[in-house]
C-alpha positions as MATLAB code, in Angstrom:
seq = 'MSSRKLVVIPAVLAVVGIGMFAWRASKRVERDRRRTAASQLLHTRVAMKWFFAGTMSPYFAAERNGIFTRNGLAVELLSGGPTSPSVQQVLLHNAEFGITGAYELALARSEDQPLVSVAVIFKSSPSCLASLAKSGIHRPEDLVGKTVEMTQGDNSEFEFLAMLRHNGIDTSRVHRVRYLYNYSRLLAGQTDAAVVYKNDQAVTLQKQAEISLLCPKDYGVTPYADVLFTTEDMIHDRPDWVGKVVRAFLEAWEWAARNQEQTVDDFLSAPEVRALSSRDSSGVFTPAAQAAVLTASLDFVRGETQPVSYGRHIAAIGVQDLARWAEAVQLLRDYGRRSKVPDPSTCFSNRWTILHAAEAKADTSGT';
ca = [
     -28.404   35.907   56.347;
     -25.493   38.012   57.553;
     -24.213   41.013   55.650;
     -20.877   39.225   55.342;
     -22.477   36.333   53.434;
     -24.294   38.770   51.193;
     -20.936   40.238   50.215;
     -19.177   36.844   49.707;
     -21.812   35.224   47.451;
     -21.638   37.835   44.663;
     -17.851   37.711   44.825;
     -17.845   33.922   44.405;
     -20.313   34.135   41.555;
     -18.134   36.742   39.886;
     -15.066   34.516   40.155;
     -17.001   31.552   38.733;
     -18.309   33.719   35.924;
     -14.833   34.958   35.069;
     -13.562   31.365   35.131;
     -16.314   30.199   32.798;
     -15.633   33.092   30.456;
     -11.920   32.306   30.426;
     -12.604   28.595   29.837;
     -14.935   29.342   26.933;
     -12.460   31.815   25.495;
      -9.647   29.258   25.689;
     -11.858   26.716   23.944;
     -12.575   29.195   21.165;
      -8.870   29.958   20.822;
      -8.037   26.251   20.656;
     -10.819   25.614   18.128;
      -9.632   28.510   15.988;
      -6.062   27.270   16.268;
      -7.085   23.813   15.054;
      -9.074   25.292   12.198;
      -6.139   27.459   11.178;
      -3.745   24.513   11.374;
      -6.132   22.358    9.330;
      -6.469   25.048    6.683;
      -2.689   25.112    6.322;
      -2.465   21.373    5.643;
      -2.110   20.248    2.046;
      -5.273   18.369    1.106;
      -3.834   15.341   -0.676;
      -5.802   12.667   -2.482;
      -4.039    9.322   -2.879;
      -5.655    6.688   -5.107;
      -5.132    3.112   -3.943;
      -4.394    0.303   -6.387;
      -7.216   -1.874   -5.075;
     -10.195   -1.890   -2.765;
      -9.359   -1.051    0.854;
      -7.471   -3.990    2.352;
      -5.010   -4.829    5.086;
      -2.058   -4.237    2.776;
      -2.950   -0.541    3.212;
      -3.358   -0.617    6.995;
      -0.302    1.618    7.707;
      -1.976    4.481    5.839;
      -5.101    4.282    8.002;
      -2.919    4.135   11.121;
      -0.906    7.131    9.885;
      -4.086    9.184    9.744;
      -5.139    8.242   13.271;
      -1.701    8.695   14.837;
      -0.851   12.080   13.349;
       1.849   11.034   10.887;
       0.170   12.764    7.978;
      -0.572   15.890   10.008;
       3.007   16.168   11.260;
       4.113   16.164    7.645;
       1.708   18.977    6.793;
      -0.835   16.781    5.018;
      -4.551   16.097    5.186;
      -4.716   12.806    3.275;
      -7.809   11.371    1.620;
      -7.425    7.733    0.603;
      -9.421    6.773   -2.492;
     -10.468    3.171   -3.044;
      -9.287    1.573   -6.292;
     -10.162   -1.575   -8.195;
     -10.844   -2.628  -11.781;
     -13.352    0.169  -12.456;
     -11.271    2.989  -10.927;
      -7.578    2.224  -11.470;
      -5.223    4.558   -9.661;
      -3.333    5.479  -12.837;
      -6.544    6.755  -14.387;
      -7.508    8.653  -11.222;
      -4.213   10.556  -11.215;
      -4.296   11.264  -14.946;
      -7.857   12.614  -14.589;
      -6.704   14.829  -11.684;
      -9.069   13.087   -9.278;
      -5.982   12.399   -7.145;
      -2.532   13.953   -6.863;
      -0.778   10.681   -5.996;
      -1.472    6.985   -6.378;
      -0.300    3.472   -5.610;
       0.073    1.117   -8.575;
       2.212   -1.749   -9.792;
       5.590   -1.080  -11.375;
       4.402   -2.883  -14.488;
       1.280   -0.701  -14.731;
       3.396    2.431  -14.438;
       5.788    1.222  -17.148;
       2.767    0.469  -19.316;
       1.443    4.013  -18.790;
       4.791    5.512  -19.777;
       4.835    3.353  -22.919;
       1.649    5.230  -23.820;
       3.371    8.592  -23.188;
       1.574    9.191  -19.895;
       3.724   11.500  -17.690;
       3.779    9.383  -14.515;
       6.809    8.798  -12.286;
       7.351    6.478   -9.321;
       8.704    8.406   -6.330;
       9.053    5.443   -3.936;
       8.794    1.678   -4.125;
       6.488    0.175   -1.505;
       6.788   -3.575   -2.216;
      10.312   -4.442   -3.357;
       9.238   -7.641   -5.075;
       5.985   -8.973   -6.386;
       3.709  -10.883   -3.989;
       1.924  -12.493   -6.949;
       1.849  -16.297   -6.628;
      -0.216  -19.310   -7.611;
      -2.192  -21.066   -4.893;
      -3.164  -24.717   -5.153;
      -4.688  -27.191   -2.746;
      -1.858  -28.990   -0.985;
      -3.220  -32.370   -2.070;
      -2.809  -31.381   -5.745;
       0.956  -31.845   -5.528;
       1.819  -28.604   -7.333;
       5.128  -27.414   -5.909;
       7.293  -26.528   -8.936;
       6.623  -24.855  -12.291;
       6.815  -28.197  -14.139;
       3.969  -29.497  -11.984;
       1.661  -27.071  -13.829;
       1.922  -28.994  -17.115;
      -1.515  -30.301  -18.038;
      -3.157  -28.369  -15.199;
      -5.865  -25.677  -15.277;
      -4.773  -22.332  -13.859;
      -7.010  -19.338  -13.072;
      -5.046  -16.283  -14.192;
      -5.666  -12.579  -14.704;
      -5.133  -11.203  -18.181;
      -2.798   -8.477  -19.413;
      -1.282   -7.539  -16.056;
       1.869   -8.122  -14.044;
       0.623  -11.396  -12.541;
       0.080  -12.951  -15.969;
       3.436  -11.779  -17.284;
       5.326  -12.918  -14.194;
       3.641  -16.315  -14.533;
       4.643  -16.535  -18.220;
       8.198  -15.456  -17.392;
       8.449  -18.142  -14.716;
       7.375  -20.803  -17.214;
       9.852  -19.567  -19.816;
      12.700  -19.395  -17.304;
      12.045  -23.057  -16.589;
      11.774  -24.158  -20.209;
       8.049  -24.883  -20.097;
       5.906  -24.348  -23.188;
       3.062  -22.074  -22.067;
       0.624  -23.944  -24.308;
       1.008  -26.972  -22.053;
      -0.706  -25.117  -19.205;
      -4.433  -24.510  -19.617;
      -5.291  -20.968  -18.547;
      -8.809  -19.802  -17.673;
     -10.039  -16.392  -16.591;
      -9.692  -15.544  -12.901;
     -13.111  -14.565  -11.497;
     -11.824  -12.747   -8.376;
     -12.959  -15.506   -6.035;
     -11.689  -18.977   -5.178;
     -14.853  -21.070   -5.310;
     -13.640  -23.121   -8.292;
     -10.241  -23.757   -6.717;
     -11.720  -24.832   -3.389;
     -14.223  -27.070   -5.193;
     -11.441  -28.769   -7.130;
     -12.687  -27.481  -10.490;
      -9.362  -25.783  -11.200;
      -5.881  -26.720  -10.080;
      -4.334  -23.346   -9.222;
      -5.293  -19.665   -9.045;
      -3.449  -16.379   -8.847;
      -3.141  -14.878   -5.341;
      -1.148  -12.221   -3.551;
       1.000  -13.864   -0.894;
       0.396  -11.009    1.540;
      -3.371  -10.822    1.008;
      -5.651  -13.483   -0.494;
      -3.306  -16.300    0.472;
      -3.896  -15.426    4.128;
      -7.655  -15.888    3.721;
      -7.315  -19.075    1.713;
      -5.113  -20.677    4.343;
      -8.006  -20.334    6.778;
     -10.276  -22.306    4.463;
      -7.999  -25.070    3.191;
      -4.451  -26.367    3.271;
      -2.733  -24.729    0.306;
       0.634  -24.594   -1.419;
       2.119  -21.478   -2.992;
       4.174  -21.320   -6.172;
       5.785  -17.890   -6.546;
       7.630  -16.536   -9.619;
       9.905  -14.628   -7.215;
      11.402  -17.957   -6.147;
      12.325  -18.711   -9.762;
      14.165  -15.548  -10.709;
      11.243  -13.273  -11.625;
      11.649  -10.271   -9.320;
      10.166   -7.016  -10.644;
       8.988   -4.353   -8.247;
       5.353   -4.497   -7.185;
       3.507   -1.516   -5.667;
       4.995    1.953   -6.079;
       3.939    5.444   -4.975;
       3.643    7.688   -8.008;
       2.652   11.142   -9.198;
       2.905   13.257  -12.353;
       5.908   14.929  -13.927;
       4.149   18.280  -13.468;
       3.809   17.695   -9.730;
       7.490   16.825   -9.472;
       8.492   19.927  -11.405;
       6.015   22.415   -9.895;
       5.540   21.146   -6.312;
       8.610   19.168   -5.219;
       7.940   20.214   -1.603;
       4.522   18.545   -1.760;
       6.027   15.368   -3.244;
       8.614   15.305   -0.464;
       5.959   15.554    2.249;
       3.964   12.672    0.766;
       6.978   10.407    0.253;
       8.190   11.042    3.794;
       4.761   10.491    5.326;
       4.068    7.244    3.465;
       7.469    5.784    4.310;
       7.099    6.850    7.938;
       3.688    5.143    7.952;
       5.305    1.790    7.160;
       8.120    2.342    9.654;
       5.610    3.228   12.392;
       3.542    0.158   11.498;
       6.604   -2.083   11.808;
       7.074   -0.901   15.408;
       3.360   -0.855   16.289;
       1.812   -3.763   14.443;
      -1.023   -4.501   16.857;
      -2.068   -0.845   17.010;
      -1.871   -0.588   13.213;
      -4.272   -3.499   12.823;
      -6.652   -2.029   15.425;
      -6.617    1.369   13.696;
      -7.301   -0.234   10.325;
     -10.200   -2.364   11.543;
     -11.779    0.562   13.407;
     -11.723    2.901   10.382;
     -15.294    3.662    9.226;
     -14.554    2.626    5.634;
     -13.205   -0.732    6.799;
     -16.023   -1.354    9.275;
     -18.453   -0.947    6.394;
     -16.575   -3.618    4.445;
     -16.222   -6.001    7.368;
     -19.964   -5.856    8.091;
     -20.566   -7.481    4.694;
     -17.709   -9.998    4.898;
     -18.184  -13.657    5.771;
     -14.712  -14.974    4.880;
     -13.061  -14.006    8.152;
     -10.508  -11.750    6.505;
     -11.450   -8.711    8.629;
     -10.318  -10.197   11.933;
      -7.342   -9.085   14.036;
      -5.525  -12.388   13.499;
      -5.958  -12.337    9.720;
      -4.968   -8.695    9.402;
      -1.939   -9.185   11.629;
      -0.786  -11.901    9.225;
      -1.405   -9.614    6.239;
       0.627   -6.799    7.807;
       3.511   -9.082    8.772;
       3.697  -10.498    5.249;
       3.445   -7.021    3.696;
       6.303   -5.710    5.833;
       8.544   -8.442    4.424;
       7.944   -7.042    0.940;
       8.527   -3.469    2.145;
      11.866   -4.380    3.718;
      13.125   -6.483    0.829;
      15.301   -9.519    1.159;
      18.699   -7.896    0.630;
      18.369   -5.200    3.284;
      18.865   -5.443    7.051;
      15.535   -5.450    8.855;
      15.961   -2.091   10.548;
      18.190    0.243   12.469;
      16.875    2.548   15.120;
      13.266    3.293   14.292;
      13.778    3.083   10.521;
      13.677    0.387    7.853;
      16.934    0.425    5.933;
      16.714    1.932    2.431;
      12.926    1.913    2.563;
      11.422    3.186   -0.699;
      14.747    3.450   -2.566;
      14.541    2.181   -6.161;
      17.063    0.419   -8.378;
      17.427    0.841  -12.129;
      17.952   -2.885  -12.759;
      14.650   -3.765  -11.116;
      12.818   -1.211  -13.255;
      14.559   -2.649  -16.308;
      13.053   -6.022  -15.405;
       9.532   -4.562  -15.287;
      10.102   -2.941  -18.685;
      11.442   -6.245  -20.048;
       8.223   -8.003  -19.002;
       6.321   -5.343  -20.905;
       8.538   -5.844  -23.963;
       8.285   -9.649  -23.887;
       4.597  -10.109  -23.114;
       2.826   -6.771  -23.406;
       2.713   -6.714  -27.213;
       3.907   -3.082  -27.257;
       5.491   -1.408  -30.258;
       7.589    0.670  -27.868;
       8.597    0.544  -24.221;
       9.876    3.310  -21.938;
      13.459    3.935  -20.921;
      13.585    2.381  -17.404;
      15.468    5.403  -16.052;
      12.478    7.651  -16.827;
      10.082    5.552  -14.748;
      11.317    6.571  -11.307;
      12.999    9.183   -9.144;
      14.970    8.586   -5.947;
      15.178   12.272   -5.117;
      13.129   12.040   -1.932;
      13.784    8.418   -0.909;
      17.539    9.030   -0.857;
      16.948   12.067    1.354;
      14.791    9.985    3.694;
      17.463    7.288    3.834;
      20.142    9.866    4.693;
      17.981   11.325    7.461;
      17.300    7.820    8.775;
      21.003    6.975    9.007;
      21.574   10.084   11.074;
      18.739    9.210   13.416;
      19.890    6.830   16.152;
      17.171    7.739   18.642;
      15.853    4.159   18.713;
      12.238    3.043   18.750;
];
């Protein structure tokens, strides 16, 4: 080997070594940067109203696509359900924020619980009654003499009762039985109708049988449904934190409206959802079913009286109206057997939704 080669080889090795050192150093810098950035994010626990479902898919997509991070948040979604209601989780400080029904929040305030809605998610209730199409149930009067599976003591029951009253129907003429959180009796013809959410269970049922939907919303019963809420202390002590969460959750729905297929894919690929889908035999955890759930949910987010969108925003998304809260409180007064009810104006705050709406109007950057 020539002396020239003996000189070149060490030089090359030195250059490679320096390059490797620089590469490793850059990796360490990047790793440290990510750790620092993560440590600066606000760890935020948000309790869901129900078990993980497609009606929550924008929140899973927001995590995967950086919406939460861009708003300075590290969000942990907590599953809900009958044994871990979101209102209780927030009151016990197991979560800083939650999603619940407007009626449930009004009920909590009637019990002097310091909870406040900071954004409305679903601008009307998706609660309906499903019946087999062959049963001929299309109007409230068709329920007379029929057996209806209904939840007890919640918004769905009270909206159902209000619909009957609005149509002059004596509630005693409709036989109510306890809803068992499945539809085996309805599909077997053992009951005539059962409570469903139009943007959730109705989608699954339509894959199993031809059904008809009877919705209180179509008969003048229009209280808000799901709302994003927190405590009075959080609003007073950490308004910046509340603003970040409101903005991120509204942006999640706006992003989902523009990227529906990706939202569904992100939801179905989430580890928590894969665990659920592995045990499911109803076909609800399929792309087609979840696309239908998201489309239906977006209709409730937009609301019927608002234009669909402008630019990349949904018009007036999250903004709440006093009259609609008054309706939720009226349901509580009429059917909740409460000695007192809250002042509707104390149930909500538009502080951050109005700000988001103003920013949206100024943003004409398109999709």
